N, C-alpha and C positions, 0 to 999 in steps of 0.2 A: 491760679486755679488748680494746676497740677500739684503744686506744693501742698495746697489745702487737702486734696484727696489723699496724698501720701501721708500727711499728718493724721488725718482721720483714720486711715487704715492702720497706722501704728498704734493709735489709741485703742481701736477695737481689738487688735491683736494682744495688746497688753492686758486689757480687761479679760479676754478669753484665757490667757495664761494664768492670771490671778485667780479666776473663778474655777477653772477646770482642773489645772494641774494639782493644786493642793487637795482637791476633792478626790482625785484619782490616787494620790499618794496615801490618803487616809484610808481608802478602801483596801490597801494592801497591808495595813497594820495588823498585828496579831489580835488586837481587840475585836476584830470582826469575826474571828473564829469562835467555835463553840465546843463544848464537851458533850458528847453523845452518851446518854445513860440508857442501857438496854436492860430491861427487867426480865431476867430469866427465872421466873418463879413458877416453874412447871416442869413436866417431864421432857426429856430430850427425844423428840419425835419429828416427823416431817413438818408439823406446824411450827414448832420453835426453831427448827433449822431454817425454814423459810423466812421467819422473822429476822434472824441474825444475818442470813445471807443477803437479804434485801437491804437491811440497815447498813451493812458494811460494803455495799457496792460502791464503785468509784464515784458515781454520780451523787450518791447520798453522803459521801464523806469528803466532798470537795472543800468544804469550809470547816472541817473538823480538826481540832487540835489534838484530841485524845478521845478514846472510847473507854467507857467503864461498863463492865457487865456486872450488874447487881444480881448475885447468884443465890438461889435457894432451890436446888433441884435434887431429886432422889436418883437421877440418872435416866437411862432409857435405851434407845436403839443405837448401837455403835456405828452403823452406817451414817446416821444423821449427825452423830458426834464428829465423824470424819469431815462431813460437810462444814460444820462449824469451825473445826480446826483449820481447814483449808482457807476459809474466809478470813480468819484471824491472821494467818500467815501472810495472805495477800495484802491485808491492811497494813501490817507491820512493814512489809516490803516497800510500801509507798511512803514510809516515814511517819506513820501515825501509830503511836503507842496504844496498846490495848491492855487495860487493867481488868482484873477480876477482883471484886470485893464480895466475900462470902458474908452475908448479913448476920447480925447478932442472932444466936440460936438457930442459924440456918445451916445448910449442908451443901457441900460440893461433892456429892456422893457419886460413886460408880462412874457412869459416862461423864458426869459433870466434872470429875477430877481431871479428866483428860483435857477438857475445854479450858479449865483453869490453868493447867500446866502449859498450855500453848500461849498463854498471855505474857505480855512484857513484864507485868508485876502482879503478884497475888497478895492481897491483904485480907485479914480475917477479923471478924467481930467477936465479941465475947460470947462464949457458949457454942461457937460454930465448930465444924469439923470438916475434914477433907478425906476422901476415900470411904470405904474400901473400893477396890477397882478391878477385881477379878471378873473377867467376862463369863457369861453363861451361854452355853450352846444347848438350846432346848431340843431334846430328842436326838442329839448328836452322839457319836461314839466317843470313847476316851481319846482316841487319836485326834479327832476333830476338836475336842475341847482343848487338848494340849497345843494343837496348831494355833488356835485362836488366842490362847493365853500367851504363847510365845510371841506372837505378832504384837499384841497389846503391851507386853512387857518391854519389847524393843522400842515401841512408839513412845511409851511413857518416859523411859530413860533418855531417849534422844532429845525429847522436848526439854527435859530437866537440864541436860548438858548444854543445850543451845541457850538457855536463859540463866546459866551459872548457878544452878541449884543442886542440892544433894541428890544425885541420880540414884544412889544406893537406896536412900529412904523412899524415893519415888517408886523404885522397882518393887520394894516390899509391899506397897499398896496393892500391887498386881499379884505378885507371887504368893503372898501370905494373906491376901484379902484383908489388909490392915487399914485402920482409919486413925488419923492423927487429930487430936483436938487442937485448938488454936495455940495453946502454950507449947505443946510438944512439936508442932509443925514449925514454929519459929525457932525453937531450940536446936532442931536438926538442920536448919537452913533449907527447909522444904518450901517455905513461902518467904515473901519479902518483908512482911511486917504486920503489925496489929493496929487496928483503929476502932475506937469505941463505937463509932457510928459513921454514917456516910459523910457528915460534915467534917469530922476529924480526918477522915481519909482524904478528902479534897484538900485540906490544909497541908497534910503530910506530903501529898503527891504534887503540890504546887499548882493545883488546878482550880483553886477557889475563885480566881478572878475572872474566869471564863463564864459566859452565859451557858445555860444547860438546855439540851434537847432531850426529851424523854421518849423512849420507844417502848411501846407495849404491843402485845399480839393483836393483830387485826381480826376482824370477824372471819376472814378467810383462813388466817393462821389457826384460829380456834376450831374452825370446821375441819381443817386438815388433822389437827391433834385428835379430835373426837373420832374421826374415821380411821386414824392410823393405829388404833388399838385393835389388834387382831381378835381379841376376845369379844369386843363390842361388835366387830364385823360378823363373826360367826353367830352370835346371839341374834343379831338383826336378821340374818338369813333364815335361821330356824324359826323365829317368831313370825316372820313374813309368810313362810310356808304354812304354819299352823293357822294363821289368819285366813289364808285362802281356803284351807280345808274347812274351817268353821263357816265360811261364807257359802260353801257348797250346800250346807244344810239350811242356812237362814236366808240366803239370797238377797242380801242388802246391797251388794255391789261395793259399798264403802269399805268393807273389810278386805275385799279383793284389791281395791285400789291401794289401801294402806299396806297390804302385804307386798304388792309389787314394788312400792316405793321403798319399803324396808329392805327387800332383797337387792334392789338396785344400789342402795346406799352401802350395804354390806359388800357387794362385789366391787364397788368403786374403792372402798377402803382397802380391800384385799389387794387390788391393783396398785394402790399408792405405796403400800409397804412391801410389795413383791411377796405376797403370802405363799405358803407352801401349796403346790399343786395337789399333793397327796391329801392335804387337809380339805381342799375344795372338792376333791372326788368323794371323800367320806361325807361331806355335807350334801352333795348331790344324791348319794345313795340314801342318806337319811331323809331327804326331801321326797324321793320316790316312795319310800316306805310310808311316810306320813300321808301322802295323797292316796296311797293304796288303802288306807283306812276307810275311805269313802265307799269302797267296794266290799270290804270285809265286815266292818261295823262292830268288831268285838273289842277294840281298844288295844289289841296286841301289836298291830302294825304301827299304830301311833307311838306307843312306848318304845318299840324297837327302833323306829326312825329317830326319835329324840335321843336315845342312847348313842346310836351311831353318829348322829349329828354333833353331840357333845364331844365325842372323841375327835371328830373333825375340827371342832373349835380349838381344842388344845393343840392339834397338829398344825394349825395354820401358822403358829409362831415358830415352827422349827426352821432355823435359818439354813441348814444344810440340805433342806428339801425345797428351798426357795431362792429368790434372787438376792436376799439379804445374806452377805458373805461373812459377817463378823459376829452376829448374835446380839445379845442384850447384856446390859449391866445396870440394874440387877435383873433377875429373871422375871419375865412377864407373868409367870404362873405363880400365884401366891394364895394365901388362905382365903382372901376375899373372892378370888375368881372361882375357887372350888366351892365355896358357900353359894355363890351365885348359880353355879351349875346345878347344885343340889336343889335350889329353889325352882329352877326351870324344870327339872325332872319331876318335882312334886306337883307343880302346876299342870304339867302334861298329864300326870296320872289323874288329877281331878278332872281335867278336860276329857280324858278317855272314858271315865265313868259317866260323865254327863252325856257324851255323845252316844254311849251304849244305851243309856236310858232313853234318850231322844229317839234313837233308831227303833228301839223296842216299841215305844208308843206309836211311832209312825206306822210300823208294820201292823199294829193291832187295829188301825183305823181304815175304813173304806173311803176312797177318794173319788168314786164315780157313782152315778145314779142317785136315786132319791135317798138311799141309805147314808150318803155322805154326811148329811146334816145330823143324823142321829148320834147323840152323845156330845154334840157341840155345846159350848157354853155361850150364853148371850146375856144381854142386859135389857130389862124392860124399859121402854120409853114412855109408857103410861101404865095404868093399872090393867093387869091381865087376870081374868077369872073366867066365869061362865060366859061373860060378854067378851067379845073379841077385842084384843088390844094389839100393841105393836112391840116387837123386840128387835134388837140389832145383834146379828151374828157375823163377826168378822167384818163389820162395816156395812153389811147388807141388811135391809129392813124386811121383816117378815110379819104377816098377820099371825097372831098367836092366841091360843086359848089355854087355860089351865087344864091339865089332863084329869084332875080330880075335882075341879070346880073351886078350888081354893083361890081366894083373892090374893094376888101377888102385887104389892105396891110398886110404883115407879122407882126405877133405880136399883131394883133387886137383880141378883144374879140367878139365872135359870139355866136348866139343861133341857135340850130338845129330846123328847121321848119318841115321838113319831111324827110323820109328815103326811099330809093329805093335800095333794095339789100344791097350791100356793099358801096353804095354811099349815102351821106347825103346832103341835101340842107339847106343852112344857110343864116342868115341875120345878119347884124351888130347889136351888142347889144346896146340897148338904154341906154344912160347915165342916 
């Protein structure tokens, strides 16, 4: 009996070894790993930095054989570029290679060129280019510009040395704001190779046999990207204040709610990018002048507030007046932002003229007593003539007669000429 139990135990143990041990060994084979493809097809900002930092975290790369950054970026904020470079360095330190593939006709421009240079390997598609890489200090002095440029020059060259690339050519992208196309970049040993498309790149890099995991920006990442544009933040704050001013005249409440939401979003975005305090102060002064328009009513305070606010919008991006230490590459101030500022100024001018006309008409009207109805417009609800009819004025129903005896049909627009108790006398509105 004991022998039978021993034999049965041995059989069960053997079955366990046969079933479990091979399965465990299979789980450790390289075939279980994957290649992570991160699509960097946007500006470098807090949103894209969040996407790459999260994707390259140790927990998300536990089963990753290699990482490929599919790049097409014009650049962006250098602080966020540093975040990406740190995440790439940490991933490489764990033994996971990180490649950058600049897609056909794509760009690894400005801040993107630093991210590429941090990679284990750089490959470029036809029509693509890398650089230029000179940082921009918006609103800074010449000394501050030189300080930032020297720091970025050193960073670019050190990354090129670390990955056995042409450090001199890499430095030229920074010092001379130079860009290399895919043929010249390969010729000077700035990048590792050429691939006609992503499929060819995977073949050349020996990654074709691995399953692929695609990483795209999440809704949260896109939201961060939207709010991390200091120009958008400033415009949101300005438009929010103007919406509140407009609601002071119309009293819809909805405009005030929308205005408060826009101001809140603008302030959150300014906090995300560490926007310039001086820029925020100018926006506050602009907001005070815009609200002062409610007291003055001549349009000058509104226009002055918008102009001061626009100046604050441009100053939000100044890194040496903000928490952002390194600046931008390329500059956040471009032709499109200047055009947008002019459009805001033009719309504010139109609004100022409208409010001036509105205030003038409000002052010419009496709002108390029996005279308040005189001059008001209404709509006939039935025929009004010598016989008494009914009209609606601002949603209130009144008994009405035609002042000159003319029959005015139902649905006609009329004007109140005089009032007698609960009856009003009207005439047809002039076209």
